NUKETOR-431834 format. One record per atom (N, C-alpha, C): residue in three letters; residue number from 1; atom name; x, y, z. Coordinates in steps of 0.02 Angstrom, whole numbers, always signed. Layout:
{'ALA' NUM 'CA' {X Y Z}}
...
//
This chain:
{'MET' 1 'N' {-2389 -9815 +9379}}
{'MET' 1 'CA' {-2354 -9866 +9385}}
{'MET' 1 'C' {-2409 -9950 +9372}}
{'SER' 2 'N' {-2412 -10022 +9376}}
{'SER' 2 'CA' {-2448 -10053 +9364}}
{'SER' 2 'C' {-2459 -10099 +9460}}
{'ASP' 3 'N' {-2514 -10127 +9477}}
{'ASP' 3 'CA' {-2532 -10118 +9534}}
{'ASP' 3 'C' {-2462 -10202 +9559}}
{'ASP' 4 'N' {-2419 -10234 +9509}}
{'ASP' 4 'CA' {-2396 -10288 +9513}}
{'ASP' 4 'C' {-2320 -10238 +9591}}
{'VAL' 5 'N' {-2324 -10198 +9597}}
{'VAL' 5 'CA' {-2306 -10189 +9666}}
{'VAL' 5 'C' {-2292 -10198 +9724}}
{'ILE' 6 'N' {-2245 -10209 +9776}}
{'ILE' 6 'CA' {-2217 -10171 +9862}}
{'ILE' 6 'C' {-2231 -10127 +9863}}
{'THR' 7 'N' {-2307 -10104 +9898}}
{'THR' 7 'CA' {-2336 -10050 +9938}}
{'THR' 7 'C' {-2308 -10063 +9999}}
{'PRO' 8 'N' {-2301 -10014 +10007}}
{'PRO' 8 'CA' {-2281 -9970 +10056}}
{'PRO' 8 'C' {-2293 -10035 +10145}}
{'ASN' 9 'N' {-2369 -10003 +10110}}
{'ASN' 9 'CA' {-2412 -10069 +10178}}
{'ASN' 9 'C' {-2408 -10108 +10191}}
{'GLY' 10 'N' {-2343 -10139 +10150}}
{'GLY' 10 'CA' {-2337 -10220 +10181}}
{'GLY' 10 'C' {-2386 -10277 +10095}}
{'ASP' 11 'N' {-2425 -10233 +10093}}
{'ASP' 11 'CA' {-2448 -10263 +10032}}
{'ASP' 11 'C' {-2414 -10339 +9999}}
{'MET' 12 'N' {-2402 -10392 +9998}}
{'MET' 12 'CA' {-2359 -10415 +9937}}
{'MET' 12 'C' {-2359 -10427 +9879}}
{'ARG' 13 'N' {-2364 -10413 +9847}}
{'ARG' 13 'CA' {-2347 -10450 +9776}}
{'ARG' 13 'C' {-2300 -10450 +9735}}
{'LEU' 14 'N' {-2282 -10455 +9663}}
{'LEU' 14 'CA' {-2240 -10458 +9622}}
{'LEU' 14 'C' {-2223 -10405 +9621}}
{'CYS' 15 'N' {-2134 -10422 +9663}}
{'CYS' 15 'CA' {-2099 -10336 +9625}}
{'CYS' 15 'C' {-2107 -10335 +9561}}
{'ALA' 16 'N' {-2104 -10341 +9506}}
{'ALA' 16 'CA' {-2090 -10336 +9435}}
{'ALA' 16 'C' {-2033 -10265 +9414}}
{'HIS' 17 'N' {-2079 -10221 +9468}}
{'HIS' 17 'CA' {-2050 -10124 +9425}}
{'HIS' 17 'C' {-1975 -10148 +9475}}
{'ILE' 18 'N' {-1948 -10186 +9499}}
{'ILE' 18 'CA' {-1851 -10133 +9510}}
{'ILE' 18 'C' {-1839 -10100 +9485}}
{'SER' 19 'N' {-1846 -10100 +9409}}
{'SER' 19 'CA' {-1796 -10098 +9344}}
{'SER' 19 'C' {-1844 -10015 +9338}}
{'TYR' 20 'N' {-1899 -9979 +9372}}
{'TYR' 20 'CA' {-1957 -9929 +9378}}
{'TYR' 20 'C' {-1910 -9875 +9421}}
{'VAL' 21 'N' {-1905 -9911 +9451}}
{'VAL' 21 'CA' {-1871 -9860 +9500}}
{'VAL' 21 'C' {-1788 -9850 +9465}}
{'ALA' 22 'N' {-1746 -9866 +9439}}
{'ALA' 22 'CA' {-1673 -9864 +9408}}
{'ALA' 22 'C' {-1679 -9816 +9352}}
{'GLU' 23 'N' {-1767 -9832 +9275}}
{'GLU' 23 'CA' {-1777 -9777 +9272}}
{'GLU' 23 'C' {-1807 -9717 +9281}}
{'MET' 24 'N' {-1841 -9704 +9354}}
{'MET' 24 'CA' {-1844 -9642 +9369}}
{'MET' 24 'C' {-1764 -9610 +9372}}
{'ASN' 25 'N' {-1761 -9671 +9415}}
{'ASN' 25 'CA' {-1683 -9601 +9451}}
{'ASN' 25 'C' {-1680 -9602 +9392}}
{'ALA' 26 'N' {-1635 -9609 +9328}}
{'ALA' 26 'CA' {-1609 -9602 +9245}}
{'ALA' 26 'C' {-1640 -9539 +9235}}
{'VAL' 27 'N' {-1723 -9532 +9241}}
{'VAL' 27 'CA' {-1768 -9481 +9209}}
{'VAL' 27 'C' {-1762 -9422 +9262}}
{'ALA' 28 'N' {-1765 -9408 +9313}}
{'ALA' 28 'CA' {-1756 -9399 +9360}}
{'ALA' 28 'C' {-1739 -9386 +9448}}
{'PRO' 29 'N' {-1651 -9372 +9441}}
{'PRO' 29 'CA' {-1632 -9391 +9508}}
{'PRO' 29 'C' {-1639 -9383 +9582}}
{'VAL' 30 'N' {-1645 -9390 +9641}}
{'VAL' 30 'CA' {-1696 -9369 +9675}}
{'VAL' 30 'C' {-1620 -9345 +9711}}
{'ASN' 31 'N' {-1590 -9354 +9713}}
{'ASN' 31 'CA' {-1535 -9325 +9745}}
{'ASN' 31 'C' {-1546 -9235 +9707}}
{'VAL' 32 'N' {-1546 -9205 +9747}}
{'VAL' 32 'CA' {-1564 -9136 +9738}}
{'VAL' 32 'C' {-1498 -9084 +9766}}
{'MET' 33 'N' {-1473 -9139 +9828}}
{'MET' 33 'CA' {-1424 -9077 +9810}}
{'MET' 33 'C' {-1361 -9131 +9851}}
{'PRO' 34 'N' {-1301 -9152 +9792}}
{'PRO' 34 'CA' {-1248 -9204 +9808}}
{'PRO' 34 'C' {-1197 -9207 +9830}}
{'SER' 35 'N' {-1172 -9150 +9842}}
{'SER' 35 'CA' {-1119 -9135 +9905}}
{'SER' 35 'C' {-1130 -9126 +9991}}
{'ALA' 36 'N' {-1204 -9159 +9997}}
{'ALA' 36 'CA' {-1240 -9148 +10063}}
{'ALA' 36 'C' {-1223 -9238 +10094}}
{'GLN' 37 'N' {-1215 -9251 +10013}}
{'GLN' 37 'CA' {-1262 -9336 +10054}}
{'GLN' 37 'C' {-1179 -9360 +10003}}
{'GLY' 38 'N' {-1115 -9336 +10012}}
{'GLY' 38 'CA' {-1030 -9326 +9991}}
{'GLY' 38 'C' {-1051 -9367 +9919}}
{'ASP' 39 'N' {-1083 -9337 +9879}}
{'ASP' 39 'CA' {-1041 -9385 +9815}}
{'ASP' 39 'C' {-1005 -9286 +9807}}
{'THR' 40 'N' {-950 -9300 +9792}}
{'THR' 40 'CA' {-905 -9217 +9750}}
{'THR' 40 'C' {-898 -9226 +9677}}
{'SER' 41 'N' {-947 -9259 +9649}}
{'SER' 41 'CA' {-923 -9262 +9572}}
{'SER' 41 'C' {-956 -9203 +9547}}
{'SER' 42 'N' {-1031 -9172 +9584}}
{'SER' 42 'CA' {-1031 -9093 +9594}}
{'SER' 42 'C' {-1017 -9049 +9576}}
{'THR' 43 'N' {-1060 -8984 +9535}}
{'THR' 43 'CA' {-944 -8953 +9521}}
{'THR' 43 'C' {-961 -8867 +9584}}
{'THR' 44 'N' {-1056 -8896 +9604}}
{'THR' 44 'CA' {-1046 -8859 +9647}}
{'THR' 44 'C' {-1054 -8891 +9751}}
{'HIS' 45 'N' {-987 -8839 +9755}}
{'HIS' 45 'CA' {-944 -8893 +9836}}
{'HIS' 45 'C' {-993 -8857 +9883}}
{'LEU' 46 'N' {-1040 -8886 +9931}}
{'LEU' 46 'CA' {-1053 -8851 +9949}}
{'LEU' 46 'C' {-1024 -8878 +10056}}
{'ASP' 47 'N' {-1026 -8830 +10088}}
{'ASP' 47 'CA' {-983 -8858 +10168}}
{'ASP' 47 'C' {-1068 -8863 +10171}}
{'ALA' 48 'N' {-1051 -8942 +10246}}
{'ALA' 48 'CA' {-1081 -8958 +10289}}
{'ALA' 48 'C' {-1173 -8912 +10309}}
{'THR' 49 'N' {-1093 -8873 +10332}}
{'THR' 49 'CA' {-1127 -8800 +10383}}
{'THR' 49 'C' {-1212 -8755 +10301}}
{'GLU' 50 'N' {-1171 -8765 +10255}}
{'GLU' 50 'CA' {-1229 -8700 +10241}}
{'GLU' 50 'C' {-1266 -8785 +10177}}
{'ALA' 51 'N' {-1260 -8837 +10175}}
{'ALA' 51 'CA' {-1323 -8895 +10164}}
{'ALA' 51 'C' {-1357 -8912 +10152}}
{'LEU' 52 'N' {-1325 -8923 +10257}}
{'LEU' 52 'CA' {-1379 -8881 +10308}}
{'LEU' 52 'C' {-1432 -8845 +10315}}
{'ARG' 53 'N' {-1401 -8786 +10287}}
{'ARG' 53 'CA' {-1428 -8748 +10290}}
{'ARG' 53 'C' {-1488 -8739 +10251}}
{'LEU' 54 'N' {-1453 -8743 +10175}}
{'LEU' 54 'CA' {-1517 -8765 +10109}}
{'LEU' 54 'C' {-1554 -8804 +10098}}
{'GLU' 55 'N' {-1540 -8846 +10156}}
{'GLU' 55 'CA' {-1563 -8925 +10175}}
{'GLU' 55 'C' {-1661 -8895 +10186}}
{'ARG' 56 'N' {-1625 -8842 +10253}}
{'ARG' 56 'CA' {-1693 -8835 +10307}}
{'ARG' 56 'C' {-1739 -8771 +10248}}
{'MET' 57 'N' {-1696 -8731 +10200}}
{'MET' 57 'CA' {-1705 -8696 +10198}}
{'MET' 57 'C' {-1798 -8694 +10111}}
{'ILE' 58 'N' {-1744 -8769 +10099}}
{'ILE' 58 'CA' {-1784 -8835 +10046}}
{'ILE' 58 'C' {-1854 -8823 +10100}}
{'GLU' 59 'N' {-1847 -8876 +10147}}
{'GLU' 59 'CA' {-1929 -8905 +10185}}
{'GLU' 59 'C' {-1958 -8854 +10192}}
{'HIS' 60 'N' {-1930 -8769 +10230}}
{'HIS' 60 'CA' {-2005 -8749 +10242}}
{'HIS' 60 'C' {-2020 -8722 +10174}}
{'ILE' 61 'N' {-1996 -8738 +10134}}
{'ILE' 61 'CA' {-2024 -8701 +10066}}
{'ILE' 61 'C' {-2100 -8746 +10050}}
{'HIS' 62 'N' {-2059 -8821 +10078}}
{'HIS' 62 'CA' {-2082 -8860 +10037}}
{'HIS' 62 'C' {-2176 -8842 +10118}}
{'SER' 63 'N' {-2164 -8841 +10170}}
{'SER' 63 'CA' {-2217 -8820 +10194}}
{'SER' 63 'C' {-2219 -8781 +10178}}
{'LEU' 64 'N' {-2229 -8726 +10147}}
{'LEU' 64 'CA' {-2264 -8681 +10112}}
{'LEU' 64 'C' {-2362 -8682 +10062}}
{'GLY' 65 'N' {-2333 -8759 +10037}}
{'GLY' 65 'CA' {-2382 -8778 +10001}}
{'GLY' 65 'C' {-2367 -8773 +9919}}
{'VAL' 66 'N' {-2392 -8800 +9884}}
{'VAL' 66 'CA' {-2363 -8817 +9812}}
{'VAL' 66 'C' {-2351 -8742 +9763}}
{'ARG' 67 'N' {-2399 -8689 +9793}}
{'ARG' 67 'CA' {-2428 -8596 +9773}}
{'ARG' 67 'C' {-2340 -8580 +9758}}
{'ALA' 68 'N' {-2325 -8598 +9805}}
{'ALA' 68 'CA' {-2268 -8564 +9840}}
{'ALA' 68 'C' {-2205 -8577 +9807}}
{'LEU' 69 'N' {-2218 -8672 +9812}}
{'LEU' 69 'CA' {-2191 -8712 +9744}}
{'LEU' 69 'C' {-2163 -8681 +9702}}
{'ALA' 70 'N' {-2218 -8689 +9632}}
{'ALA' 70 'CA' {-2246 -8650 +9581}}
{'ALA' 70 'C' {-2233 -8578 +9551}}
{'GLU' 71 'N' {-2236 -8554 +9615}}
{'GLU' 71 'CA' {-2204 -8472 +9595}}
{'GLU' 71 'C' {-2096 -8489 +9605}}
{'MET' 72 'N' {-2143 -8524 +9681}}
{'MET' 72 'CA' {-1998 -8495 +9650}}
{'MET' 72 'C' {-1991 -8526 +9571}}
{'LEU' 73 'N' {-2019 -8605 +9554}}
{'LEU' 73 'CA' {-2003 -8642 +9492}}
{'LEU' 73 'C' {-2003 -8578 +9420}}
{'ASP' 74 'N' {-2056 -8553 +9431}}
{'ASP' 74 'CA' {-2098 -8481 +9395}}
{'ASP' 74 'C' {-2054 -8443 +9380}}
{'GLU' 75 'N' {-2006 -8418 +9416}}
{'GLU' 75 'CA' {-1982 -8322 +9464}}
{'GLU' 75 'C' {-1892 -8370 +9441}}
{'ILE' 76 'N' {-1883 -8445 +9453}}
{'ILE' 76 'CA' {-1821 -8474 +9425}}
{'ILE' 76 'C' {-1791 -8471 +9371}}
{'ALA' 77 'N' {-1877 -8518 +9315}}
{'ALA' 77 'CA' {-1863 -8500 +9250}}
{'ALA' 77 'C' {-1844 -8461 +9214}}
{'HIS' 78 'N' {-1893 -8409 +9239}}
{'HIS' 78 'CA' {-1878 -8323 +9234}}
{'HIS' 78 'C' {-1814 -8286 +9209}}
{'ARG' 79 'N' {-1776 -8293 +9311}}
{'ARG' 79 'CA' {-1730 -8282 +9293}}
{'ARG' 79 'C' {-1700 -8292 +9280}}
{'THR' 80 'N' {-1672 -8346 +9245}}
{'THR' 80 'CA' {-1623 -8380 +9202}}
{'THR' 80 'C' {-1611 -8391 +9169}}
{'GLY' 81 'N' {-1690 -8370 +9103}}
{'GLY' 81 'CA' {-1682 -8375 +9040}}
{'GLY' 81 'C' {-1693 -8463 +9033}}
{'GLN' 82 'N' {-1737 -8497 +9033}}
{'GLN' 82 'CA' {-1735 -8577 +9044}}
{'GLN' 82 'C' {-1785 -8602 +9062}}
{'PRO' 83 'N' {-1841 -8586 +9030}}
{'PRO' 83 'CA' {-1911 -8596 +9039}}
{'PRO' 83 'C' {-1944 -8678 +9010}}
{'ALA' 84 'N' {-1898 -8674 +8977}}
{'ALA' 84 'CA' {-1878 -8776 +8952}}
{'ALA' 84 'C' {-1857 -8791 +9006}}
{'VAL' 85 'N' {-1797 -8770 +9014}}
{'VAL' 85 'CA' {-1772 -8830 +9069}}
{'VAL' 85 'C' {-1813 -8858 +9131}}
{'VAL' 86 'N' {-1840 -8784 +9151}}
{'VAL' 86 'CA' {-1875 -8806 +9222}}
{'VAL' 86 'C' {-1925 -8852 +9196}}
{'ALA' 87 'N' {-1959 -8853 +9131}}
{'ALA' 87 'CA' {-2024 -8877 +9143}}
{'ALA' 87 'C' {-2016 -8932 +9111}}
{'ASP' 88 'N' {-1928 -8953 +9077}}
{'ASP' 88 'CA' {-1938 -9006 +9063}}
{'ASP' 88 'C' {-1921 -9044 +9122}}
{'ARG' 89 'N' {-1893 -9053 +9170}}
{'ARG' 89 'CA' {-1859 -9052 +9260}}
{'ARG' 89 'C' {-1938 -9069 +9285}}
{'ILE' 90 'N' {-1984 -9024 +9280}}
{'ILE' 90 'CA' {-2057 -8998 +9308}}
{'ILE' 90 'C' {-2063 -9097 +9276}}
{'GLU' 91 'N' {-2068 -9093 +9232}}
{'GLU' 91 'CA' {-2100 -9152 +9205}}
{'GLU' 91 'C' {-2084 -9206 +9256}}
{'ALA' 92 'N' {-2009 -9220 +9214}}
{'ALA' 92 'CA' {-1984 -9272 +9244}}
{'ALA' 92 'C' {-1995 -9300 +9330}}
{'PHE' 93 'N' {-2009 -9270 +9370}}
{'PHE' 93 'CA' {-2003 -9287 +9424}}
{'PHE' 93 'C' {-2092 -9292 +9428}}
{'ALA' 94 'N' {-2132 -9275 +9387}}
{'ALA' 94 'CA' {-2206 -9257 +9401}}
{'ALA' 94 'C' {-2212 -9354 +9392}}
{'LYS' 95 'N' {-2152 -9384 +9355}}
{'LYS' 95 'CA' {-2160 -9443 +9323}}
{'LYS' 95 'C' {-2139 -9474 +9398}}
{'LEU' 96 'N' {-2119 -9455 +9453}}
{'LEU' 96 'CA' {-2096 -9527 +9506}}
{'LEU' 96 'C' {-2169 -9556 +9551}}
{'ASP' 97 'N' {-2164 -9632 +9573}}
{'ASP' 97 'CA' {-2227 -9620 +9614}}
{'ASP' 97 'C' {-2208 -9616 +9670}}
{'PRO' 98 'N' {-2240 -9548 +9708}}
{'PRO' 98 'CA' {-2240 -9508 +9759}}
{'PRO' 98 'C' {-2242 -9583 +9817}}
{'ASP' 99 'N' {-2304 -9650 +9837}}
{'ASP' 99 'CA' {-2271 -9687 +9885}}
{'ASP' 99 'C' {-2192 -9767 +9878}}
{'LEU' 100 'N' {-2174 -9731 +9799}}
{'LEU' 100 'CA' {-2118 -9783 +9818}}
{'LEU' 100 'C' {-2054 -9764 +9834}}
{'LEU' 101 'N' {-2053 -9687 +9814}}
{'LEU' 101 'CA' {-2010 -9634 +9832}}
{'LEU' 101 'C' {-2009 -9642 +9880}}
{'ARG' 102 'N' {-2061 -9655 +9925}}
{'ARG' 102 'CA' {-2057 -9639 +10017}}
{'ARG' 102 'C' {-2055 -9740 +10033}}
{'PHE' 103 'N' {-2083 -9786 +10001}}
{'PHE' 103 'CA' {-2063 -9850 +10020}}
{'PHE' 103 'C' {-1951 -9846 +10040}}
{'LEU' 104 'N' {-1927 -9805 +9984}}
{'LEU' 104 'CA' {-1878 -9807 +9967}}
{'LEU' 104 'C' {-1824 -9764 +10005}}
{'GLY' 105 'N' {-1850 -9714 +10045}}
{'GLY' 105 'CA' {-1850 -9672 +10066}}
{'GLY' 105 'C' {-1808 -9620 +10072}}
{'GLY' 106 'N' {-1828 -9593 +9968}}
{'GLY' 106 'CA' {-1837 -9546 +9936}}
{'GLY' 106 'C' {-1855 -9482 +9943}}
{'ASP' 107 'N' {-1906 -9469 +9990}}
{'ASP' 107 'CA' {-1954 -9403 +10036}}
{'ASP' 107 'C' {-1896 -9386 +10040}}
{'LYS' 108 'N' {-1870 -9382 +10074}}
{'LYS' 108 'CA' {-1826 -9342 +10138}}
{'LYS' 108 'C' {-1721 -9333 +10159}}
{'PHE' 109 'N' {-1714 -9301 +10176}}
{'PHE' 109 'CA' {-1652 -9313 +10133}}
{'PHE' 109 'C' {-1639 -9335 +10244}}
{'PRO' 110 'N' {-1559 -9337 +10187}}
{'PRO' 110 'CA' {-1546 -9410 +10257}}
{'PRO' 110 'C' {-1471 -9382 +10317}}
{'PRO' 111 'N' {-1519 -9418 +10334}}
{'PRO' 111 'CA' {-1484 -9382 +10408}}
{'PRO' 111 'C' {-1399 -9377 +10387}}
{'MET' 112 'N' {-1347 -9307 +10449}}
{'MET' 112 'CA' {-1300 -9301 +10423}}
{'MET' 112 'C' {-1284 -9319 +10453}}
{'PRO' 113 'N' {-1198 -9332 +10404}}
{'PRO' 113 'CA' {-1162 -9389 +10431}}
{'PRO' 113 'C' {-1136 -9378 +10528}}
{'LEU' 114 'N' {-1144 -9422 +10561}}
{'LEU' 114 'CA' {-1085 -9405 +10627}}
{'LEU' 114 'C' {-993 -9385 +10638}}
{'GLU' 115 'N' {-975 -9353 +10672}}
{'GLU' 115 'CA' {-914 -9365 +10694}}
{'GLU' 115 'C' {-901 -9397 +10742}}
{'VAL' 116 'N' {-839 -9452 +10790}}
{'VAL' 116 'CA' {-837 -9479 +10812}}
{'VAL' 116 'C' {-766 -9439 +10849}}
{'VAL' 117 'N' {-792 -9415 +10910}}
{'VAL' 117 'CA' {-724 -9382 +10919}}
{'VAL' 117 'C' {-682 -9400 +10986}}
{'ARG' 118 'N' {-646 -9419 +10954}}
{'ARG' 118 'CA' {-611 -9432 +11048}}
{'ARG' 118 'C' {-583 -9412 +11082}}
//
């Protein structure tokens, strides 16, 4: 990504890469668990409790570091017999800009919706 973007720390530069966000979202969607975020188009339907449980496990795996993540992805690739698919997804996500993702709030799970009881 070039230098003509608005950075998270507030440096104002020309924001010529808004289409970059749409392009990266098309290449590697950030929505890891659609049903947890209100998207019912997914074939995997999780109730709110299961979705929250998976989010917490993902956060824990993230805290274990890059080696644990690499081992998990390698195991998924071999158990599913789809190493090319996993490699493709790794390549797509590797193209995401971490500062831009953080700036847009895509680096954290969204808060769970609250239900008002009356």
